[in-house]
KOLPA-37075 format. One record per residue (C-alpha): x, y, z. Coordinates in nm, 2 decimals, decimal comma. Example, Ala and Ser with C-alpha at 12.3 -4.5 7.8 and 13.67 -1.06 7.14 Angstrom:
REM KOLPA-37075
      u      v      w
   1,23  -0,45   0,78
   1,37  -0,11   0,71
This chain:
REM KOLPA-37075
      u      v      w
   0,28   5,78  -9,95
  -0,09   5,88  -9,89
  -0,20   5,53  -9,90
   0,04   5,41  -9,62
  -0,05   5,37  -9,26
   0,19   5,54  -9,03
   0,27   5,42  -8,67
   0,09   5,70  -8,50
  -0,20   5,73  -8,76
  -0,56   5,70  -8,61
  -0,78   5,44  -8,78
  -1,06   5,56  -9,00
  -1,32   5,47  -8,75
  -1,13   5,69  -8,48
  -1,14   6,00  -8,69
  -1,51   5,95  -8,76
  -1,48   5,82  -9,12
  -1,65   5,50  -9,26
  -1,46   5,25  -9,39
  -1,47   4,88  -9,50
  -1,18   4,79  -9,31
  -1,28   4,95  -8,98
  -1,32   4,63  -8,80
  -0,98   4,55  -8,84
  -0,85   4,87  -8,70
  -1,12   4,94  -8,42
  -1,02   4,67  -8,16
  -1,00   4,83  -7,82
  -0,82   4,73  -7,51
  -0,86   4,36  -7,42
  -1,10   4,27  -7,13
  -1,05   3,99  -6,88
  -1,13   3,89  -6,52
  -0,85   4,01  -6,29
  -0,75   3,86  -5,95
  -0,86   4,05  -5,64
  -0,70   3,90  -5,35
  -0,78   4,16  -5,10
  -1,16   4,12  -5,12
  -1,32   4,03  -4,79
  -1,59   3,74  -4,82
  -1,81   3,56  -4,58
  -1,85   3,18  -4,71
  -2,13   2,99  -4,56
  -2,00   2,65  -4,60
  -1,81   2,39  -4,40
  -1,50   2,15  -4,49
  -1,73   1,87  -4,60
  -1,90   2,09  -4,86
  -1,57   2,16  -5,03
  -1,50   1,77  -5,10
  -1,71   1,64  -5,38
  -1,92   1,35  -5,31
  -1,72   1,12  -5,53
  -1,39   1,22  -5,42
  -1,12   0,94  -5,34
  -1,06   1,08  -5,00
  -1,40   0,99  -4,89
  -1,38   0,64  -5,00
  -1,04   0,60  -4,83
  -1,18   0,74  -4,46
  -1,50   0,56  -4,51
  -1,31   0,23  -4,56
  -1,07   0,32  -4,26
  -1,36   0,42  -4,04
  -1,47   0,04  -4,07
  -1,16  -0,11  -3,98
  -1,07  -0,25  -3,64
  -0,83   0,01  -3,53
  -0,84  -0,10  -3,15
  -0,47  -0,18  -3,11
  -0,40   0,19  -3,17
  -0,65   0,33  -2,93
  -0,52   0,08  -2,66
  -0,21   0,26  -2,65
  -0,36   0,59  -2,58
  -0,32   0,68  -2,20
  -0,51   0,99  -2,16
  -0,86   0,89  -2,03
  -1,15   1,12  -1,91
  -1,15   1,25  -1,60
  -0,77   1,26  -1,54
  -0,52   1,55  -1,62
  -0,32   1,54  -1,96
  -0,36   1,67  -2,31
  -0,56   1,44  -2,53
  -0,36   1,30  -2,83
  -0,47   1,34  -3,19
  -0,72   1,07  -3,30
  -0,53   0,76  -3,45
  -0,77   0,74  -3,73
  -0,69   1,08  -3,84
  -0,31   0,98  -3,87
  -0,34   0,67  -4,01
  -0,58   0,79  -4,27
  -0,33   1,10  -4,35
  -0,07   0,83  -4,40
  -0,27   0,60  -4,63
  -0,41   0,88  -4,85
  -0,05   1,05  -4,88
   0,09   0,75  -4,98
  -0,20   0,68  -5,25
  -0,10   1,04  -5,37
   0,30   0,97  -5,38
   0,38   1,12  -5,09
   0,62   0,96  -4,82
   0,76   1,24  -4,63
   0,60   1,36  -4,29
   0,71   1,72  -4,34
   0,54   1,74  -4,69
   0,22   1,59  -4,54
   0,25   1,85  -4,24
   0,24   2,12  -4,52
  -0,04   1,95  -4,71
  -0,24   1,97  -4,40
  -0,22   2,33  -4,41
  -0,24   2,39  -4,80
  -0,45   2,10  -4,94
  -0,82   2,08  -4,90
  -0,83   1,71  -4,91
  -0,58   1,67  -4,63
  -0,75   1,97  -4,43
  -1,08   1,75  -4,47
  -0,90   1,44  -4,31
  -0,78   1,64  -4,02
  -1,10   1,81  -3,98
  -0,99   2,10  -3,79
  -0,73   1,90  -3,56
  -0,37   2,06  -3,59
  -0,09   1,82  -3,68
   0,26   1,85  -3,71
   0,54   1,64  -3,88
   0,68   1,51  -3,56
   0,37   1,35  -3,45
   0,30   1,21  -3,81
   0,63   1,05  -3,81
   0,63   0,92  -3,47
   0,30   0,74  -3,56
   0,46   0,57  -3,84
   0,77   0,46  -3,64
   0,57   0,36  -3,33
   0,31   0,13  -3,49
   0,50  -0,11  -3,72
   0,35  -0,42  -3,51
   0,01  -0,27  -3,53
   0,05  -0,21  -3,90
   0,13  -0,56  -3,94
  -0,16  -0,69  -3,74
  -0,37  -0,49  -3,95
  -0,26  -0,65  -4,29
  -0,33  -0,99  -4,14
  -0,68  -0,90  -4,02
  -0,76  -0,73  -4,37
  -0,68  -1,04  -4,55
  -0,85  -1,28  -4,30
  -1,17  -1,09  -4,32
  -1,17  -1,13  -4,70
  -1,06  -1,49  -4,68
  -1,36  -1,55  -4,45
  -1,58  -1,44  -4,70
  -1,40  -1,63  -4,99
  -1,30  -1,29  -5,19
  -0,94  -1,43  -5,12
  -0,86  -1,79  -5,14
  -0,46  -1,80  -5,18
  -0,50  -2,06  -5,45
  -0,21  -1,91  -5,63
   0,02  -1,67  -5,49
   0,35  -1,49  -5,67
   0,63  -1,37  -5,47
   0,91  -1,14  -5,58
   1,16  -0,90  -5,42
   1,20  -0,53  -5,48
   1,52  -0,36  -5,41
   1,44   0,00  -5,28
   1,75   0,26  -5,23
   1,84   0,35  -4,87
   1,85   0,69  -4,73
   2,24   0,63  -4,68
   2,49   0,72  -4,95
   2,76   0,50  -5,10
   3,01   0,75  -4,92
   2,90   0,66  -4,56
   3,05   0,31  -4,61
   3,34   0,27  -4,37
   3,60  -0,01  -4,26
   3,64  -0,13  -3,91
   3,95   0,10  -3,82
   3,75   0,40  -3,96
   3,44   0,32  -3,75
   3,64   0,28  -3,42
   3,81   0,60  -3,50
   3,47   0,81  -3,56
   3,33   0,61  -3,26
   3,59   0,75  -3,03
   3,58   1,10  -3,16
   3,18   1,07  -3,11
   3,23   0,96  -2,75
   3,47   1,23  -2,66
   3,23   1,48  -2,81
   2,96   1,35  -2,60
   3,17   1,35  -2,28
   3,27   1,71  -2,35
   2,93   1,84  -2,38
   2,81   1,65  -2,10
   3,10   1,80  -1,91
   2,96   2,16  -2,01
   2,62   2,10  -1,91
   2,71   1,97  -1,56
   2,92   2,28  -1,51
   2,61   2,51  -1,64
   2,28   2,33  -1,56
   2,09   2,60  -1,71
   2,25   2,52  -2,06
   2,02   2,23  -2,07
   1,72   2,45  -2,12
   1,88   2,59  -2,43
   1,74   2,40  -2,73
   2,04   2,44  -2,95
   2,23   2,28  -2,69
   1,99   2,01  -2,60
   1,96   1,94  -2,97
   2,33   1,90  -3,03
   2,36   1,65  -2,73
   2,10   1,44  -2,88
   2,24   1,44  -3,24
   2,58   1,36  -3,09
   2,43   1,06  -2,87
   2,23   0,91  -3,20
   2,55   0,94  -3,38
   2,75   0,75  -3,10
   2,47   0,46  -3,10
   2,49   0,46  -3,50
   2,86   0,39  -3,48
   2,81   0,13  -3,21
   2,56  -0,03  -3,43
   2,77  -0,01  -3,72
   3,05  -0,21  -3,55
   2,80  -0,48  -3,45
   2,66  -0,50  -3,79
   3,01  -0,52  -3,94
   3,12  -0,84  -3,71
   2,79  -0,98  -3,79
   2,84  -0,95  -4,16
   3,19  -1,08  -4,10
   3,03  -1,39  -3,97
   2,77  -1,44  -4,22
   3,03  -1,42  -4,51
   3,23  -1,66  -4,32
   2,98  -1,92  -4,29
   2,88  -1,87  -4,65
   3,26  -1,92  -4,75
   3,27  -2,24  -4,53
   2,97  -2,37  -4,72
   3,14  -2,31  -5,05
   3,45  -2,48  -4,90
   3,64  -2,16  -5,00
   3,90  -1,98  -4,78
   3,79  -1,65  -4,61
   4,10  -1,45  -4,65
   4,23  -1,16  -4,42
   4,19  -0,93  -4,70
   3,84  -1,01  -4,77
   3,75  -0,96  -4,41
   3,92  -0,62  -4,41
   3,75  -0,51  -4,70
   3,39  -0,52  -4,54
   3,22  -0,20  -4,51
   2,91  -0,07  -4,30
   2,73   0,24  -4,35
   2,78   0,51  -4,07
   2,44   0,67  -4,11
   2,23   0,36  -4,17
   2,42   0,07  -4,04
   2,16  -0,20  -4,14
   2,16  -0,10  -4,51
   2,35  -0,30  -4,76
   2,50  -0,22  -5,10
   2,30  -0,44  -5,36
   2,29  -0,45  -5,72
   2,00  -0,24  -5,84
   1,78  -0,27  -6,18
   2,00  -0,03  -6,33
   2,31  -0,26  -6,30
   2,49  -0,03  -6,03
   2,54  -0,10  -5,66
   2,38   0,12  -5,40
   2,27   0,11  -5,04
   1,94  -0,05  -5,02
   1,67  -0,29  -4,87
   1,52  -0,60  -5,02
   1,16  -0,57  -4,98
   0,97  -0,91  -5,03
   0,62  -0,90  -5,15
   0,34  -1,20  -5,22
   0,05  -1,12  -5,43
  -0,26  -1,33  -5,46
  -0,29  -1,37  -5,84
  -0,67  -1,38  -5,84
  -0,76  -1,06  -5,64
  -0,43  -0,92  -5,67
  -0,43  -0,83  -5,30
  -0,09  -0,85  -5,14
  -0,09  -1,11  -4,87
   0,25  -1,14  -4,77
   0,57  -0,89  -4,70
   0,86  -0,84  -4,52
   1,19  -0,68  -4,55
   1,56  -0,81  -4,53
   1,90  -0,64  -4,59
   2,01  -0,91  -4,82
   2,07  -0,84  -5,18
   1,94  -1,17  -5,33
   1,63  -1,38  -5,29
   1,81  -1,70  -5,27
   1,67  -1,83  -4,91
   1,38  -1,60  -4,90
   1,13  -1,87  -4,97
   1,09  -2,05  -4,61
   1,04  -1,69  -4,45
   0,75  -1,63  -4,66
   0,58  -1,97  -4,59
   0,65  -1,92  -4,22
   0,47  -1,58  -4,26
   0,15  -1,75  -4,41
   0,16  -2,01  -4,14
   0,18  -1,76  -3,87
  -0,08  -1,52  -4,04
  -0,35  -1,75  -4,20
  -0,26  -2,10  -4,07
  -0,27  -2,20  -4,45
  -0,03  -2,27  -4,73
  -0,07  -2,15  -5,09
  -0,18  -2,42  -5,34
   0,04  -2,29  -5,59
   0,34  -2,07  -5,56
   0,52  -1,88  -5,85
   0,88  -1,74  -5,80
   1,15  -1,67  -6,02
   1,50  -1,86  -6,06
   1,66  -1,63  -5,77
   1,46  -1,81  -5,52
   1,55  -2,16  -5,66
   1,70  -2,40  -5,39
   1,61  -2,77  -5,41
   1,59  -2,82  -5,04
   1,33  -2,52  -5,04
   1,12  -2,65  -5,32
   1,12  -2,99  -5,16
   0,99  -2,88  -4,82
   0,70  -2,67  -5,00
   0,61  -2,96  -5,19
   0,58  -3,19  -4,90
   0,34  -2,90  -4,74
   0,12  -2,95  -5,04
   0,21  -2,64  -5,23
   0,28  -2,70  -5,62
   0,58  -2,50  -5,68
   0,62  -2,32  -6,02
   0,98  -2,22  -6,10
   1,19  -2,31  -6,38
   1,46  -2,56  -6,27
   1,81  -2,47  -6,40
   2,02  -2,66  -6,68
   2,31  -2,85  -6,57
   2,53  -2,99  -6,86
   2,32  -3,19  -7,13
   2,05  -3,32  -6,87
   1,72  -3,25  -6,94
   1,61  -3,02  -6,64
   1,22  -3,15  -6,68
   1,33  -3,51  -6,62
   1,34  -3,67  -6,27
   1,67  -3,77  -6,14
   1,76  -4,07  -5,94
   1,94  -3,88  -5,68
   1,65  -3,65  -5,58
   1,34  -3,70  -5,40
   0,99  -3,79  -5,55
   0,89  -3,42  -5,48
   1,17  -3,28  -5,67
   1,10  -3,54  -5,96
   0,73  -3,44  -5,98
   0,81  -3,06  -5,98
   1,07  -3,09  -6,27
   0,78  -3,31  -6,48
   0,52  -3,04  -6,39
   0,73  -2,75  -6,52
   0,81  -2,92  -6,85
   0,42  -2,92  -6,94
   0,25  -2,64  -7,15
   0,01  -2,59  -6,84
   0,27  -2,51  -6,62
   0,43  -2,25  -6,88
   0,08  -2,10  -6,89
   0,05  -2,06  -6,50
   0,38  -1,92  -6,48
   0,29  -1,64  -6,69
   0,09  -1,49  -6,38
   0,43  -1,45  -6,17
   0,52  -1,12  -6,40
   0,17  -1,00  -6,45
   0,12  -0,99  -6,06
   0,46  -0,95  -5,89
   0,57  -0,70  -6,12
   0,26  -0,52  -6,14
   0,24  -0,49  -5,76
   0,62  -0,37  -5,77
   0,56  -0,11  -6,03
   0,24   0,03  -5,82
   0,45   0,06  -5,52
   0,73   0,25  -5,73
   0,45   0,49  -5,89
   0,32   0,55  -5,54
   0,67   0,71  -5,43
   0,85   0,38  -5,30
   1,18   0,46  -5,50
   1,43   0,58  -5,22
   1,36   0,58  -4,84
   1,35   0,86  -4,61
   1,38   0,66  -4,29
   1,67   0,46  -4,15
   1,69   0,11  -3,98
   1,52  -0,22  -4,04
   1,23  -0,16  -3,84
   1,14   0,19  -3,99
   1,16   0,07  -4,33
   0,94  -0,22  -4,23
   0,68   0,00  -4,11
   0,70   0,21  -4,45
   0,65  -0,12  -4,65
   0,35  -0,20  -4,42
   0,19   0,12  -4,48
   0,23   0,09  -4,87
   0,08  -0,29  -4,85
  -0,20  -0,12  -4,63
  -0,25   0,15  -4,91
  -0,24  -0,10  -5,21
  -0,50  -0,35  -5,03
  -0,72  -0,06  -4,93
  -0,72   0,08  -5,28
  -0,82  -0,27  -5,40
  -1,09  -0,31  -5,15
  -1,24   0,03  -5,25
  -1,23  -0,02  -5,60
  -1,41  -0,37  -5,57
  -1,68  -0,22  -5,29
  -1,56  -0,45  -5,03
  -1,65  -0,36  -4,70
  -1,46  -0,41  -4,39
């Protein structure tokens, strides 16, 4: 018992005795640096001192400052010598969106919060106060300007032979819409909901007419605005339903199949995002989504073409991209790579006649060799079939997946997995900003100046 050390016994070093094992028992209380959060400090530094010289945000802002943003400044109505509050510098809002997308942020509210909490976002603002409404409105109201900026960026690089459009790859990417599957309704339900919304708007308008001061109540005003927007969405949903009915009827007519009354009644449209359509996604399920088309220059890996459609397949999207190339660059790519989802013989023939060599595997029909010319087809289609049977074409075709799939993956890694906005125009603005962020990243990486 004397050799045992009990719980409350002091070690020998504490009792003044020397022992070989004293180091084992003579441990004091642990020491550490604790946080002191109420200490007042005077820091002699600026926002610029808090950002390292090699920080990515400096490179992004440096490139944006070189860009031609005159289209944004031309929309400013506030001028010196005239009354009115000056707006936020468009350069700040544009850089906020580009840097946010690069960091995987797609919400205006999150950007607003980061402008208060995150030093890089505070550095971009430079002391200018921003709010989520202004950030969101900038994206929604400048879709045309974003599209023109994409064109200007690529044209400037083409003029310096940094982009040649020698070989371009196109692919589609389906992104989930903001609407849910449960929001889709048939025509009778849409009309019933529209009548309810119309009655609610009339009732609220009558209340405001009887008490004009109620208009000053923010809750009343917000309710009126929400009801009006819901009524407009339902009107648009009915129009979209009729449009989809006409399109399906034309498709059935081309296929020489009857368009039954039951099929017409089964057509549904979303009440929250009427322009969103249910599409087959990569996981095999069906969800409301938009189809984003991207064209990538395989040599430089810049995105040189983009648009959004609400069709679930890539069947007839090749002419749209070629029209965009003509409108933007007055030039057709020398070689164009697509998958079999774009395979329409008429489109292939038109592209070949424009001097563009198409690379897409022909489909097999029966026992015929798909790589041999056919008597009932044009010369251009025959040359395309023969070309796709060569080893060189198979090697070139590998660039499709390594560029288009790579660009799509980059978009998703930067947060383009589910949309937070509604409507084709707003979705297009989101895609344009993602394309600009992608191209600016490429330009900064290789040291290209504006």
